[in-house]
C-alpha positions as CSV (number, residue, x, y, z in Angstrom):
1,M,-56.3,15.5,91.0
2,N,-54.1,17.5,92.8
3,V,-50.6,18.8,92.3
4,W,-49.2,15.8,94.2
5,E,-51.3,13.4,92.3
6,T,-50.6,14.5,88.9
7,L,-46.8,14.4,90.0
8,F,-46.9,10.9,91.1
9,L,-49.0,9.9,88.0
10,F,-46.3,11.3,85.8
11,F,-43.7,9.4,87.8
12,A,-46.0,5.8,87.1
13,F,-45.9,6.7,83.6
14,Q,-42.0,7.2,83.3
15,A,-41.5,4.2,85.3
16,A,-43.7,2.5,82.9
17,L,-41.6,3.5,79.9
18,T,-38.1,2.9,81.7
19,S,-39.7,-0.6,82.1
20,L,-40.3,-1.1,78.4
21,F,-36.8,0.3,78.1
22,F,-35.2,-2.8,79.8
23,F,-37.4,-4.9,78.2
24,L,-36.0,-4.1,75.1
25,K,-32.4,-3.6,76.1
26,N,-30.1,-6.0,74.6
27,K,-27.0,-6.1,77.0
28,E,-28.2,-8.7,80.0
29,R,-31.2,-9.3,78.3
30,Y,-32.8,-12.0,80.8
31,A,-31.6,-10.0,83.8
32,N,-33.0,-6.8,82.3
33,R,-36.4,-8.4,81.4
34,I,-36.9,-9.6,85.1
35,F,-36.1,-5.8,86.2
36,S,-38.4,-4.6,83.7
37,L,-41.5,-6.7,85.0
38,F,-40.0,-5.2,88.8
39,L,-40.4,-1.7,87.6
40,F,-43.6,-2.4,86.0
41,C,-45.1,-3.5,89.3
42,F,-43.9,-0.8,91.1
43,A,-45.2,1.7,88.2
44,F,-48.6,0.0,88.8
45,I,-48.8,0.1,92.4
46,I,-48.0,4.4,92.1
47,F,-50.6,4.4,89.5
48,Y,-53.1,2.5,91.5
49,N,-52.4,4.7,94.4
50,V,-53.2,7.9,92.2
51,L,-56.7,6.4,91.2
52,Y,-57.4,5.7,94.9
53,W,-56.6,9.0,96.3
54,S,-58.4,10.7,93.3
55,E,-61.4,8.4,93.7
56,V,-61.4,7.6,89.9
57,L,-60.7,3.9,91.2
58,L,-64.5,4.2,92.0
59,T,-66.0,4.3,88.4
60,K,-66.9,2.0,85.9
61,T,-63.9,2.6,83.8
62,F,-61.5,1.9,86.4
63,I,-63.0,-0.3,89.1
64,H,-61.9,-3.6,87.3
65,L,-58.3,-2.4,88.5
66,N,-59.4,-2.4,92.4
67,Q,-57.6,-5.0,94.3
68,F,-55.0,-5.7,91.6
69,Y,-52.1,-3.8,93.4
70,L,-51.9,-6.6,96.0
71,V,-50.8,-9.0,93.1
72,A,-48.1,-6.3,91.8
73,Q,-47.0,-6.0,95.5
74,S,-46.8,-9.9,95.8
75,L,-44.6,-9.9,93.1
76,L,-42.1,-7.2,94.0
77,A,-39.7,-9.0,96.2
78,P,-39.5,-12.3,94.3
79,L,-38.7,-10.4,91.0
80,F,-36.1,-8.1,92.8
81,Y,-34.7,-11.4,94.2
82,F,-34.8,-12.9,90.7
83,Y,-32.9,-9.9,89.3
84,V,-30.2,-10.0,91.6
85,R,-29.5,-13.6,91.1
86,A,-29.6,-13.2,87.6
87,V,-27.0,-10.6,87.7
88,V,-24.5,-12.1,90.2
89,K,-25.2,-15.9,89.3
90,R,-26.3,-15.9,85.9
91,S,-29.1,-18.1,86.9
92,R,-32.5,-18.4,85.2
93,V,-36.1,-19.0,86.9
94,S,-36.9,-22.7,87.1
95,L,-40.5,-23.2,87.5
96,K,-39.8,-26.7,88.9
97,K,-37.3,-24.8,91.8
98,D,-38.5,-21.5,92.0
99,I,-42.5,-22.0,91.9
100,W,-43.0,-21.5,95.7
101,H,-42.1,-17.8,95.1
102,F,-45.2,-17.4,93.2
103,I,-47.3,-18.7,95.7
104,P,-48.5,-15.2,97.4
105,A,-49.3,-13.9,93.7
106,A,-51.2,-16.9,93.0
107,Y,-53.3,-17.0,96.5
108,V,-54.4,-13.3,96.0
109,M,-55.5,-14.3,92.4
110,V,-57.4,-17.2,93.7
111,A,-58.8,-15.3,96.7
112,Y,-60.1,-12.3,94.8
113,F,-61.0,-14.4,91.9
114,P,-64.9,-14.2,92.6
115,Y,-64.6,-10.3,92.9
116,F,-62.3,-10.2,89.6
117,V,-64.9,-11.9,87.7
118,L,-67.7,-9.7,88.7
119,S,-69.4,-6.9,86.2
120,A,-68.2,-3.0,86.8
121,G,-71.6,-2.3,88.3
122,E,-71.5,-5.4,90.7
123,K,-67.7,-4.4,91.9
124,L,-68.7,-0.8,92.8
125,N,-71.6,-2.3,94.6
126,V,-69.8,-4.9,96.4
127,T,-66.9,-2.6,97.2
128,Q,-69.0,0.2,98.6
129,S,-71.0,-2.3,100.7
130,E,-68.9,-5.2,101.5
131,G,-65.5,-4.4,100.8
132,S,-63.9,-8.0,100.9
133,N,-66.3,-9.5,103.5
134,G,-67.9,-11.5,100.9
135,L,-64.6,-13.1,99.8
136,P,-64.2,-16.1,102.3
137,L,-60.8,-16.8,101.0
138,V,-59.1,-13.4,101.7
139,T,-57.0,-13.6,104.6
140,P,-57.4,-10.3,107.2
141,H,-54.7,-7.7,107.2
142,L,-53.3,-9.2,103.9
143,G,-51.3,-6.1,102.7
144,V,-49.3,-6.3,106.3
145,I,-48.8,-10.0,105.5
146,L,-47.3,-9.2,102.0
147,V,-45.1,-6.8,103.7
148,G,-43.8,-9.2,106.1
149,L,-42.8,-11.3,103.2
150,M,-41.1,-8.7,101.6
151,V,-38.8,-8.2,104.7
152,L,-38.1,-12.0,104.9
153,Y,-37.1,-11.9,101.2
154,L,-34.6,-8.8,102.1
155,V,-33.2,-10.8,104.9
156,Y,-32.8,-13.8,102.6
157,I,-31.1,-11.7,99.8
158,Y,-29.0,-10.4,102.1
159,S,-27.6,-13.7,103.4
160,I,-27.1,-15.3,100.1
161,F,-25.6,-12.5,98.0
162,L,-24.3,-9.4,100.0
163,N,-21.2,-11.1,101.0
164,R,-20.1,-11.6,97.7
165,F,-17.2,-9.8,95.8
166,H,-15.0,-9.5,99.0
167,E,-12.2,-8.7,96.4
168,D,-13.9,-6.4,94.1
169,V,-15.0,-3.0,95.5
170,D,-16.7,-1.8,92.7
171,L,-19.4,-4.6,92.4
172,K,-19.5,-4.8,95.8
173,I,-20.7,-1.2,96.2
174,W,-23.1,-1.7,93.2
175,L,-24.9,-4.5,95.2
176,R,-25.2,-2.8,98.0
177,A,-26.3,0.1,96.6
178,L,-29.1,-1.8,94.6
179,Y,-30.0,-4.0,97.9
180,F,-30.3,-0.8,100.2
181,S,-32.7,1.3,97.5
182,M,-34.9,-2.0,97.7
183,A,-34.7,-1.9,101.5
184,G,-35.9,1.6,101.4
185,C,-39.0,0.7,99.3
186,V,-39.7,-1.9,102.0
187,L,-39.1,0.3,104.9
188,S,-41.6,2.9,103.1
189,Y,-44.5,0.0,103.3
190,V,-43.4,-0.8,106.9
191,V,-43.8,2.7,108.0
192,Y,-47.1,3.3,106.0
193,Y,-48.6,0.2,107.9
194,A,-47.2,0.9,111.3
195,L,-48.9,4.7,110.7
196,V,-52.1,3.4,109.6
197,Y,-52.6,0.9,112.3
198,A,-51.5,3.8,114.9
199,S,-54.2,5.9,113.4
200,V,-52.1,8.9,113.0
201,L,-51.9,8.6,108.8
202,Q,-52.9,11.6,107.1
203,V,-53.3,11.9,103.4
204,E,-50.1,14.0,103.3
205,H,-48.2,11.4,104.8
206,D,-49.3,9.1,102.6
207,Y,-48.2,11.3,99.7
208,M,-44.5,11.7,101.5
209,I,-44.3,7.7,102.1
210,T,-45.1,7.1,98.1
211,A,-42.4,9.9,97.3
212,A,-40.0,8.0,99.5
213,M,-40.9,5.0,97.6
214,A,-40.5,6.8,94.4
215,I,-37.0,8.1,95.4
216,C,-35.8,4.2,96.2
217,I,-37.2,3.1,92.9
218,G,-35.3,6.0,91.2
219,V,-32.2,5.0,92.8
220,T,-32.5,1.3,92.1
221,T,-33.1,2.1,88.3
222,Y,-30.2,4.1,88.3
223,F,-27.9,1.1,89.2
224,G,-30.0,-0.7,87.1
225,F,-28.8,1.1,84.2
226,N,-25.4,0.9,85.0
227,Q,-25.4,-2.7,85.8
228,S,-23.8,-4.1,82.8
229,E,-21.1,-1.4,82.5
230,V,-20.0,-1.8,86.1
231,F,-19.8,-5.8,85.9
232,N,-17.7,-5.4,82.7
233,G,-15.3,-2.9,84.1
234,L,-16.4,0.4,84.7
235,P,-15.1,1.9,87.8
236,I,-17.4,2.7,90.2
237,E,-16.5,6.2,90.5
238,A,-17.9,6.8,87.4
239,I,-21.3,6.4,88.3
240,V,-20.8,7.6,92.0
241,P,-18.2,10.0,91.9
242,L,-17.9,10.3,95.9
243,V,-16.8,6.9,96.0
244,K,-12.7,6.4,95.3
245,Y,-11.6,3.9,92.8
246,S,-10.0,0.8,94.6
247,K,-6.6,-0.6,92.7
248,T,-6.0,-3.9,92.0
249,G,-2.1,-4.0,93.3
250,L,-0.8,-5.5,90.0
251,N,2.9,-4.6,89.7
252,E,4.2,-4.2,86.0
253,E,5.8,-7.4,85.6
254,Q,2.3,-9.0,86.4
255,S,0.2,-6.8,84.2
256,A,2.7,-7.6,81.3
257,E,2.1,-11.3,81.9
258,L,-1.2,-11.3,82.2
259,K,-1.4,-9.1,78.8
260,Q,0.3,-11.8,77.1
261,E,-1.9,-14.3,78.8
262,L,-5.0,-12.3,77.3
263,L,-3.9,-12.2,73.9
264,K,-3.2,-15.8,73.9
265,V,-6.4,-16.8,74.9
266,M,-8.1,-14.1,72.5
267,E,-6.3,-15.7,69.9
268,R,-6.7,-19.5,70.6
269,E,-10.3,-19.6,72.3
270,R,-11.7,-16.9,71.0
271,P,-14.3,-16.2,73.8
272,Y,-15.2,-12.8,71.8
273,L,-17.5,-14.9,69.8
274,N,-19.7,-15.8,72.8
275,S,-22.4,-12.8,72.7
276,E,-22.8,-13.1,76.4
277,I,-19.4,-13.4,77.6
278,R,-18.6,-11.1,80.6
279,L,-15.6,-9.6,82.0
280,D,-15.4,-12.0,85.0
281,E,-15.5,-15.0,82.6
282,L,-13.0,-13.4,80.3
283,A,-10.7,-12.7,83.6
284,A,-11.1,-16.3,84.5
285,L,-9.5,-17.7,81.6
286,I,-6.5,-15.6,82.3
287,G,-6.5,-16.6,85.9
288,A,-7.1,-13.2,87.3
289,N,-10.0,-11.5,89.0
290,R,-12.5,-9.2,87.0
291,H,-10.9,-5.9,88.6
292,Q,-7.4,-7.0,87.6
293,A,-8.5,-8.0,84.1
294,S,-10.1,-4.6,83.5
295,Q,-7.1,-2.8,84.8
296,V,-4.6,-4.7,82.3
297,I,-7.2,-4.3,79.4
298,N,-7.3,-0.1,80.2
299,A,-3.5,0.0,80.8
300,H,-2.2,-2.1,77.7
301,F,-5.3,-1.4,75.2
302,Q,-6.6,2.0,76.2
303,S,-9.8,1.0,76.0
304,N,-12.7,-0.6,78.1
305,F,-13.8,-4.3,78.0
306,F,-16.7,-3.6,75.5
307,E,-14.5,-1.8,73.3
308,F,-11.6,-4.4,73.5
309,V,-13.8,-7.3,72.7
310,N,-15.8,-5.8,69.6
311,Q,-12.4,-5.1,67.9
312,Y,-11.8,-8.7,68.1
313,R,-15.3,-9.3,66.6
314,I,-15.0,-6.5,63.8
315,Q,-11.6,-8.1,62.9
316,A,-13.3,-11.5,62.8
317,A,-16.1,-9.6,60.5
318,V,-13.3,-8.3,58.1
319,D,-12.0,-11.8,57.8
320,I,-15.3,-13.6,57.2
321,L,-15.7,-10.4,54.4
322,E,-12.5,-11.1,53.0
323,R,-13.0,-14.6,52.4
324,S,-16.5,-14.8,51.4
325,D,-17.7,-14.8,47.9
326,P,-20.5,-13.5,47.2
327,M,-21.5,-11.0,50.0
328,P,-22.8,-12.9,53.2
329,N,-25.8,-12.0,55.1
330,M,-24.8,-9.2,57.4
331,K,-27.2,-10.0,60.1
332,E,-26.2,-13.7,60.0
333,L,-22.5,-12.4,60.2
334,A,-23.3,-10.3,63.0
335,Y,-24.3,-13.2,65.2
336,E,-21.6,-15.4,63.8
337,V,-19.0,-12.9,65.2
338,G,-20.4,-12.4,68.6
339,F,-22.8,-9.5,68.7
340,N,-26.3,-9.9,70.0
341,N,-27.6,-7.5,67.4
342,Y,-26.9,-6.0,63.9
343,V,-27.3,-2.3,65.0
344,S,-24.4,-2.7,67.1
345,F,-22.6,-4.5,64.8
346,Y,-23.1,-1.5,62.0
347,K,-22.4,1.1,64.3
348,S,-18.9,-0.8,65.6
349,F,-17.9,-1.9,62.1
350,K,-18.2,1.9,61.0
351,K,-16.2,3.0,63.9
352,Y,-13.5,0.8,63.6
353,T,-13.2,0.6,59.8
354,G,-14.5,3.6,58.5
355,S,-17.1,2.0,56.6
356,L,-20.0,0.0,56.9
357,P,-20.0,-3.6,56.1
358,T,-21.6,-3.8,52.6
359,H,-19.7,-0.9,51.6
360,Y,-16.5,-2.5,52.9
361,K,-17.5,-6.0,51.1
362,R,-17.9,-4.1,47.9
363,G,-14.7,-2.5,48.0
364,I,-13.2,-5.9,48.2
365,S,-14.9,-7.1,45.2
366,L,-14.0,-3.7,43.0
367,I,-10.1,-4.4,44.2
368,K,-10.3,-8.4,43.3
369,T,-12.0,-7.4,39.7
């Protein structure tokens, strides 16, 4: 295994670990789990390429992975589509409506099933002698067809999502950066197959294209990390310094009116009790767009969306602790006031009150005694 192969192997494992991080991430859990699967497929493809280049794939230990890269490749574009849709529209995958997205992956599994069930020795013999000639269901040039499907997905995603967020520059830039990163990945595939069929591809070129794919997925991951913050008020210049922050155009009177409306909504409707509340939803409740709501929170409360909402959640927890007797279950209390995990609850409670919730309750009990 040479230096390039070692470097790509390291990147594959790093991508796999990042995939695990997104799978366990609490914010935007559903969307992040889809992105986790997307990253894992990409990590597997790079890992597979390293095994192929180093000829380790053609050993009894790893021969069972042969051709599985096609399954991962067939899932890349659908998973990316599901992720963008989950983030932008908060839409979940429905097997009834979305089953057709999994047809390519199902076809690959069915076509290669006779090969996948062979023993390691039989797979080595078939691979070295017949290749896919003994698999009648395998379509010629399957890899090229899958890349063609990826291109179609890009066109489909562009037509549906890329014209959204006309009034919100931050979200528009975020979405376009994510999209063109994925487009770079697909372009790498197109260039790769073009060079292969033109009979000009050398091993070094193969490495370069995989490196280009790695860079593209790195950019996609970076914007994936910042997705929740950007959608909840973080200006795009905070993650892309070269991009100038776009102002909302609110005057002082309009800003003050939205502030009062925001306070009324937080008191009467208590939207902070919803653990999945996002800035755009809160903005809709006060008759503003996401950008305007973010400016009001920043200007009048000197905080960002998360801090603003969490202050209300902690105050709600304090009210419950002061009324309840005996001490409530702290994990249940965290979910009751709008947190989606008790670790964040404990950290926020300590930040805003100076003590842990259990200590705070004991202090109240001592005062009463």
